[in-house]
N, C-alpha and C positions, 0 to 999 in steps of 0.2 A: 514904105507903103504908107499910105494915111487912110482910113476907113473912118468913116461919120457915121453915129448911126442915132436918130433922133426919134421922138418918144410919139407914138401913134398918138394923133387925135383924140378925144373920150370929154362928152358933154357934162361926165358924173363931178361932181364934187365931193366923191370919199375921202376921206381921212385915211393918210395912207396906214397902213397895221402891217410894221414884220413879220405879226405874229398869228398872221391869218393860217390856216391850216390846210386849205385848199387854192388849189390855183388860179379858180374865177375872182376867189377874194383878192387875190394877192397882185393880178393883172388889171384889175379895177383901181386899185392902190398905186399900183406901180405905173400904169399910163399915164396919170395926171401927174405923179411925182418928176418923172424924167421929162428933160427936154432936148438935150443933145450929147451926144458921148462920140469924143473921137479918139480913134484907136491910131498910134503912131509907132515907129520905130525909133529908138532914141538918137536924141542929138545933140551936137558940142552945146547948145544954149540950154537946152535941159540936165545939164549934167550936176551942177551943181541943187537944184531941186529932187533931182533922181537919188541923190546919194542923203541929202536930206529923210526922204521916206524911207530908205533902206535902214539907214543907221539912228532912226528914232521910231517906227512903227513895230508896237508890239503885241498888240490885241490880234490882227486879223494878217498874221506874219506865221508863216509856215513852216519858216525854219529859223528864223533870224538870222541870218547868217547878213554880217555887216561888210561892206567896202566903200573905204574913201573917194571923194572926187578923183581922184586921178586910177583908180579900182572899175571906177564907173567908165572912165573915157578910154580905159587900154578896150572896155567892152565894145566900143563901135565900131572898133575893126576885127575883133577875135573871129576867126572862120570858125572858131569851133563856139560858138555862142550864138544865140539871138534873144532878143529883148522886144519889149515893146512897151508901151507907156500909156494909162487911159485919163484921159481928160473929161470933165462932166460938169455938164451946166444945166441947170432945173431952174424948176421956178420961184425957188430962192434964193439964185444965186450960180453965179461961176464960181464951183470948187476948185477950178484949176485941176494941175496933175494930182491926180487920188489914187493911182495904183500903177505898179509895176511886176512886170515878167521876168526872171531871166532865165534861159533853158540852154544847154549844153547839147549838142549833137553827138551821139554813139552812137554810131552806124545806124541800124533799124528805130534807133530808138531816142526819142526829145525826150531828155530828164531837166523835170524841172526843178530848178536850182532854187529859186527867189522866185516866191508871190506873194506880194502882200496889198494889201489897199489900207486907205486911210479911213477910219472907223467913221467918218462923220457920214457919209454915202454907206453905209451898207445894207443890205435888204433889198437893194431897188432893179436887181437882176445883171445888175453889171459881172456879177461872177459867172455867169452864166452866158454874159455875153463875152468874157475873156475867155473863158472855153473854146465856145466856136472858134475864134481870131488863134489861138494857141493849137487847136487843131487843123486849121487850114494852114499856119505857119509850118508846124508837123508834117502835111503831106507833101506840101512844097519843098516841103526840104529831104522828102522820102522817108521818113520815118513810118514806121509800121504800128508803132505805139507812145502814147505819152507813160513816164514814169514820175510821181510823185514823191514827194519825203515829208510827212509832219513832226517835226521835232518838238517834245514839248518842253515847256517854257513855264515858269509860275504867273506868266502872264496871256498867253497865247488859246488857254481851252475853249475860248470862243470857235476856232477854226478845226478845234480836233477829228471834228465830220465833215469837213470840208469834202475831201476827196469822196468818199461814201456817197454822198447827197448830192452831187455832177457824175454815178454811175462807174467810178474809178473802183477795182477789185482789190482786197490786198493781198501780199504776195512776199510772206517773210517780210515784214516791215515796212513796205514800202506799196504804193498806190500804182494801179496798174490800167491805163482803159486803151482796148484795143483799138486801134483806127477803122480796120474793117469792119467792125460791125456799129461804129459809134453814128448814133443818130443827134444831128446839131441840137443842143440844147435849149430848150424854150425861155424865150425871153420876151419883155414885151417892150423893145426896142426896135425900129425898123431903120435900115439903111437909106441914108443921103448923100449928096454929094457932098465933100468938103468943103470949106471957104476958101 
């Protein structure tokens, strides 16, 4: 499964501001910054980059679970795991593979084992777009809920409110999003056909 998203056209020349307090200001900035985003399942050719991101990303890394290339390669055929990566190209260039999500299927729950992103592309709406892809994958797998975990480290305070900001509710140290009430998270990236 490959999904491509492309930023909506926008005449404005507003400078991107990740600190914009209202969504309309963030929309103006975000649509002018993002050009194309592609979400795809893990592929063998991406294993080295996936492992590199998993082992080096610290600030936007919710659990900091590390995996070798062999462990990442094993995920390709693991029947109880799902994973996808995100690539991003914007007006500043092609950023390549910039995000990784790994989930475990546990009955009616899709458990988010790993969610990380390169810090150079934060606050552009990719987090919300990834949530929508995650919810789609969970529904496809017959899950009723997403469950995530934030494990604090000295370097990842940046994402301590990540799940709360996406509509998850805390339940005994874990973050839960019931899919029967899930409404697609707003982002300013529109779906296009992959190349």
